BAFI-3210 file (N, C-alpha, C; in Angstrom, 3 decimals, decimal comma, padded with zeros to 6 digits):
// residues 93
n [1|2|3|4|5|6|7|8|9|10|11|12|13|14|15|16|17|18|19|20|21|22|23|24|25|26|27|28|29|30|31|32|33|34|35|36|37|38|39|40|41|42|43|44|45|46|47|48|49|50|51|52|53|54|55|56|57|58|59|60|61|62|63|64|65|66|67|68|69|70|71|72|73|74|75|76|77|78|79|80|81|82|83|84|85|86|87|88|89|90|91|92|93]
n.u [-079,035|-079,475|-080,336|-078,851|-079,337|-077,200|-077,403|-076,581|-075,545|-074,262|-072,683|-069,400|-068,753|-068,807|-067,270|-067,214|-068,998|-072,598|-074,348|-074,639|-075,081|-076,134|-077,162|-078,823|-081,436|-083,390|-083,785|-082,664|-080,455|-079,134|-077,582|-076,282|-073,930|-073,687|-071,964|-069,671|-068,769|-068,258|-067,878|-068,334|-069,841|-072,716|-072,388|-073,061|-075,395|-077,064|-076,697|-074,798|-076,312|-077,510|-079,642|-081,636|-080,941|-081,502|-083,211|-082,450|-083,995|-085,765|-086,549|-087,381|-087,814|-090,563|-091,902|-091,975|-089,701|-090,709|-093,223|-093,635|-092,565|-089,867|-086,474|-086,807|-087,918|-088,301|-086,385|-086,157|-084,746|-083,848|-085,090|-084,816|-083,243|-083,885|-082,254|-082,632|-082,525|-084,652|-086,742|-086,441|-088,207|-090,607|-092,863|-093,058|-095,342]
n.v [012,283|011,434|011,552|010,954|011,826|012,523|011,476|013,915|011,471|009,956|010,741|010,529|008,118|009,346|010,416|013,356|014,393|015,792|015,318|012,956|012,347|010,169|006,841|005,276|002,595|002,557|001,813|-000,141|-000,310|002,247|001,550|-000,109|000,373|002,726|000,901|000,339|002,505|004,478|002,384|001,991|003,587|002,369|-000,263|000,743|000,904|-001,379|-005,286|-007,968|-008,598|-008,078|-006,534|-004,110|-002,574|-003,175|-000,938|001,482|003,961|004,369|006,976|007,856|010,843|011,661|009,625|006,448|004,220|001,486|001,298|001,597|-000,214|-001,549|-001,939|-002,235|000,951|002,339|005,052|008,469|010,784|013,593|012,882|013,101|010,593|009,488|008,859|007,970|008,000|004,487|004,688|003,633|001,595|002,954|004,690|006,510|007,960]
n.w [-065,359|-063,188|-059,281|-056,215|-052,750|-050,139|-047,184|-044,163|-042,140|-043,725|-045,085|-044,772|-045,702|-048,775|-049,520|-048,448|-049,709|-050,679|-052,116|-054,837|-058,705|-060,144|-062,769|-064,353|-065,686|-063,148|-059,438|-058,052|-060,789|-060,401|-057,608|-058,253|-060,036|-058,294|-056,319|-057,200|-058,497|-055,667|-053,489|-051,290|-049,402|-050,821|-049,853|-047,228|-048,045|-048,973|-048,569|-049,027|-050,119|-052,134|-051,358|-049,784|-046,959|-043,565|-041,638|-043,416|-045,745|-048,659|-051,114|-054,836|-055,314|-054,381|-053,179|-051,654|-051,597|-050,825|-051,717|-054,559|-056,760|-055,598|-055,579|-057,705|-058,679|-060,929|-062,793|-063,989|-065,314|-064,145|-061,705|-057,855|-055,848|-053,090|-049,461|-046,720|-042,588|-041,004|-038,456|-035,171|-032,916|-029,823|-029,465|-026,336|-024,018]
ca.u [-078,829|-080,846|-079,110|-078,142|-078,831|-076,660|-077,685|-075,136|-074,817|-073,079|-071,498|-067,722|-068,315|-069,111|-065,674|-068,210|-070,325|-074,011|-074,989|-073,828|-075,038|-075,878|-077,467|-079,818|-083,699|-083,481|-083,320|-081,481|-079,456|-078,292|-077,421|-075,219|-072,870|-072,767|-071,048|-068,599|-067,787|-068,424|-068,193|-067,395|-071,511|-072,891|-072,420|-074,207|-077,549|-077,570|-076,372|-073,948|-077,368|-077,941|-080,982|-081,976|-079,988|-083,413|-083,165|-082,549|-085,251|-085,033|-087,170|-087,694|-089,149|-091,391|-092,293|-091,013|-089,824|-092,060|-095,266|-093,806|-091,232|-088,973|-085,610|-087,157|-088,875|-088,083|-086,028|-086,392|-083,443|-084,119|-085,285|-083,852|-083,147|-083,899|-081,723|-082,835|-082,026|-085,782|-086,986|-087,368|-088,423|-091,811|-093,562|-092,805|-095,135]
ca.v [011,342|011,357|012,285|010,520|013,040|012,094|012,527|013,848|010,617|008,804|012,221|010,307|007,574|008,804|011,199|013,997|014,662|015,785|014,187|011,437|012,092|008,305|006,586|003,826|002,377|002,138|002,691|-001,599|-000,154|003,493|000,945|-001,360|001,183|003,522|-000,222|000,154|004,472|004,436|001,046|002,461|003,983|001,823|-001,405|000,611|000,633|-002,633|-005,478|-008,331|-010,028|-006,489|-006,407|-002,918|-002,987|-003,680|000,931|002,123|003,761|005,083|007,495|008,088|011,940|011,630|007,707|005,060|002,782|000,113|001,549|001,848|-001,683|-001,673|-001,682|-002,001|001,258|003,638|006,486|009,793|011,951|014,237|012,077|013,070|010,117|010,412|007,648|008,201|005,658|004,667|004,721|002,099|001,870|002,789|006,020|006,527|008,742]
ca.w [-064,820|-061,228|-058,206|-054,663|-051,766|-049,095|-045,391|-043,782|-041,859|-044,345|-045,796|-044,668|-047,036|-050,205|-050,268|-048,142|-050,641|-050,457|-053,451|-056,459|-060,072|-060,189|-064,531|-064,326|-065,492|-062,147|-058,573|-057,934|-061,227|-060,294|-056,481|-058,916|-060,524|-057,190|-055,807|-058,295|-057,821|-054,550|-052,903|-048,872|-049,192|-051,273|-048,603|-045,991|-047,842|-049,356|-047,517|-049,631|-051,175|-052,677|-050,474|-049,099|-045,328|-042,945|-041,239|-044,581|-046,932|-050,034|-052,087|-055,574|-055,560|-052,899|-053,257|-050,593|-052,505|-049,981|-052,051|-055,329|-057,517|-055,027|-056,143|-059,491|-059,067|-062,538|-062,519|-064,434|-065,823|-062,926|-060,145|-056,582|-055,238|-050,838|-048,278|-044,724|-041,946|-040,809|-036,533|-034,558|-031,360|-029,385|-028,357|-024,895|-023,818]
c.u [-079,346|-080,045|-079,382|-078,123|-078,424|-077,298|-075,668|-075,092|-074,428|-072,504|-070,012|-068,042|-068,288|-068,693|-066,720|-069,232|-072,003|-074,957|-074,320|-074,719|-074,972|-076,784|-077,825|-080,806|-084,398|-082,788|-081,463|-080,173|-078,094|-076,928|-076,032|-073,417|-072,630|-072,602|-069,370|-068,008|-067,409|-068,552|-068,528|-069,680|-072,546|-073,677|-073,068|-075,600|-077,705|-076,601|-075,084|-074,263|-077,606|-079,338|-081,130|-081,061|-081,891|-083,826|-082,768|-084,206|-084,727|-086,180|-086,699|-088,400|-089,209|-092,364|-091,759|-090,671|-090,300|-092,739|-094,821|-093,066|-089,988|-087,754|-085,458|-087,641|-088,316|-087,348|-086,097|-085,043|-083,690|-085,204|-083,903|-084,402|-082,472|-082,378|-081,950|-082,879|-083,917|-085,369|-086,838|-087,765|-089,974|-092,080|-094,260|-094,161|-095,954]
c.v [012,131|011,599|011,525|012,188|012,020|012,389|011,924|013,176|009,665|009,671|011,406|009,415|007,853|010,606|012,592|014,955|015,050|015,159|013,709|012,033|010,709|007,477|005,250|004,066|003,074|002,039|001,106|-001,310|001,022|002,953|000,419|-000,132|002,739|002,365|000,345|001,988|004,988|003,790|001,051|002,655|003,134|000,134|-000,924|001,356|-000,491|-003,445|-007,028|-009,400|-008,831|-005,835|-004,636|-002,762|-002,871|-001,714|001,484|002,006|004,659|005,727|008,168|009,462|012,281|010,085|007,194|004,189|001,511|000,763|001,693|-000,192|-001,549|-001,210|-001,679|-000,356|002,566|005,135|007,542|010,684|012,051|013,412|012,056|011,581|010,453|008,684|008,353|007,092|005,997|004,833|003,854|002,437|001,872|004,076|005,569|007,740|009,087]
c.w [-063,148|-060,274|-056,881|-054,026|-050,936|-047,834|-044,897|-042,531|-042,501|-045,256|-045,930|-046,026|-047,906|-049,762|-049,619|-049,155|-050,228|-050,810|-054,589|-057,538|-060,140|-061,795|-063,710|-064,732|-064,372|-060,784|-058,251|-058,924|-061,059|-058,820|-057,114|-059,194|-059,493|-056,372|-056,253|-057,982|-056,714|-053,450|-051,230|-049,051|-049,311|-050,660|-047,447|-045,888|-048,171|-047,931|-048,572|-050,673|-052,742|-052,653|-049,495|-047,951|-044,455|-042,502|-042,631|-045,548|-048,235|-050,307|-053,457|-054,972|-054,058|-052,158|-052,576|-051,703|-052,613|-050,807|-053,464|-056,425|-056,576|-055,169|-057,884|-059,725|-060,232|-061,885|-063,872|-064,371|-064,287|-061,516|-058,866|-056,489|-053,878|-050,096|-046,995|-044,241|-041,116|-039,004|-035,899|-033,224|-031,136|-028,993|-027,431|-024,024|-022,015]
res [m|a|r|l|v|v|p|g|a|l|r|a|d|a|d|g|r|r|s|i|e|i|a|g|a|t|v|r|e|a|l|d|r|l|a|a|e|v|p|r|l|e|r|r|l|r|d|e|r|g|a|l|r|q|h|v|l|v|f|v|d|a|v|d|i|r|d|a|a|g|q|d|t|a|l|e|r|e|s|d|v|y|v|v|a|a|m|s|g|g|f|r|g]
***
């Protein structure tokens, strides 16, 4: 199974867990299963249509899924899936 690494800001929605074992051949399948197991966390990651929320970035190992196949990015058995809150705004120098 792959492992979803839960960032500190979302741990309350994951019952305090730092990581969660997730099954699925793709990120989408894993998040669909996460919806059944930890619905509060999944709702923070995806909207009601199943799209990733605007400020959520997902990486499989070191690859941003936006640079791969999006939610259809394949998961290997030992993959680590990282969730990161995107930073927005501009540089003020």
